[in-house]
N, C-alpha and C positions, 0 to 999 in steps of 0.2 A: 619414465613421467616422472614433473618437478611435482610435488604438490606443495610442496611451505611457499610457493609464488602468491604472490595477486592477482586477483583475478576481478573482471570487470564483470558484471549480475544486468542480464539483458531480461524480464519479466514481458512476456506479452500476453493482455490481456484481452479477450472481446470485448467489442463497446458497441452501445446503440446508435447513439449518438455522440457523436464528435466535439461539437459545437459544445455542445449541452456533460461534458465531462472535462473538456478544457477551464469552462467554466466555472466548476465544480471545483478542481485539483487545484485552479488557480488563489482560489478565495481559499485554500487552504495555506497556501507560499507557496507553491510547486511554478518552476521554471520549463521550458521547455525548448527543441535546439530544432531550428525551422530547417537545419539542414539536414534532419531525419524525420520530418513532415511534410506530407500531405494532405487534400481536401479528404483523405480515407483514414491517415492514423497522424500519430506522433507520440515523441520523444518524450517521458516526462522523466525532468531530469531528480535523480533522487540525492547524490550527491556524485563526486568525479570517479564512484568504482559501478553505480546503481541507478538503473533507470527503466521502467518500465515502457513498452512501448503496448500503448493505446491502438487499437484496429477496430475500426467499425467489422464489424459481423462477417461482410460480406471479404473483404479482405483477409480478415481473421484466418478465413476456411481453405486462402491459399496454402498458406499451410500446413494444414492439418487434414488425414482423412478421417478424421472422430467429428462426432457430434458435439457442440458448441454444450457445455454444462450449463441445464435451465438452473442458474441461480436463487431462483425463487422455491426452490425444495432441494437441490442439494448444491454442495461447495464444493469448489475445485482446488481448495488450497487458504492459509489464511498466510496475508501478507504484513511482515512485520517490522514498522518503523521506530527507532530509539528518537528517545527526547531527550534532551539537554535539563528535564525539572519534572515533577510532579505536577503542575503548573500549566507548564507546556505540554502533555499530556489530555489537564484535561482541557486547555482553549482550541488545543487541535481538534480535540473528539467532539466539543458544542457547538465547532465555527463548521465540522463537518455537517452535524445535525442541522444546522443553521441554514445551512446549504441547500436541505434536500437532503441529505443521507437521511441512516436510522442506523439505529441503535442494535448491536451485536449481542455483548452481556456488558452487564452492571462492570463495575469495576473491581479491581479486583487486588488487594495490598496482598503483600509477601510479607512484609517489613523493607528487604532488602531491595524489593521489585515491588510497583506501583504500578499495573495496567489497564487501558480502557479500550472496548472497539465499535467501531463504528461499520456499513454497510455502505458502499458508494453508489451511485444510482444506475447503478448496473446489477447490483447487490453483490459484490466482490466485497468480503471482508476484509476489515485493516484492521489490528491490532496496533495501538501505540504504547511505547513502557518506558519508563525508568529506570533504572539500579545504580544502585548508592553501593560500587563494590566494598567502601570501607568497613558497610552494614552485612555483608554475605556472610555468615553461619560458615565458622573454621570448622574443621574435622577435627573430632578428637583425638588426639595420639596417644 
């Protein structure tokens, strides 16, 4: 098995209302691939290699035998997005909150890395980060 080749990533998330979720993520600047969308699901494009399938809960259940996580009391993962600047981190989180999301964590500044996070309309935890590679501490020799 080749491990050094690039792979596409498709994350599948259960949602309660497709229209509301599309409106929310559109406000954050994301687009959707109509080729992989229908009245119960859509393919949100993160990049040419990353996608999030937003599936209404009844459609999501077609792919698993397990219960769907109750995001009001549990977390199924943290979905992290890169940003091109600290300002973009702040802008994306503020836009998410204004669009109906909620704060997840306070901003964290590690010097070389800055991140802030929010919950989307369905309680999924999204983190946005900016990293300045030139500011990463170098190991002592």
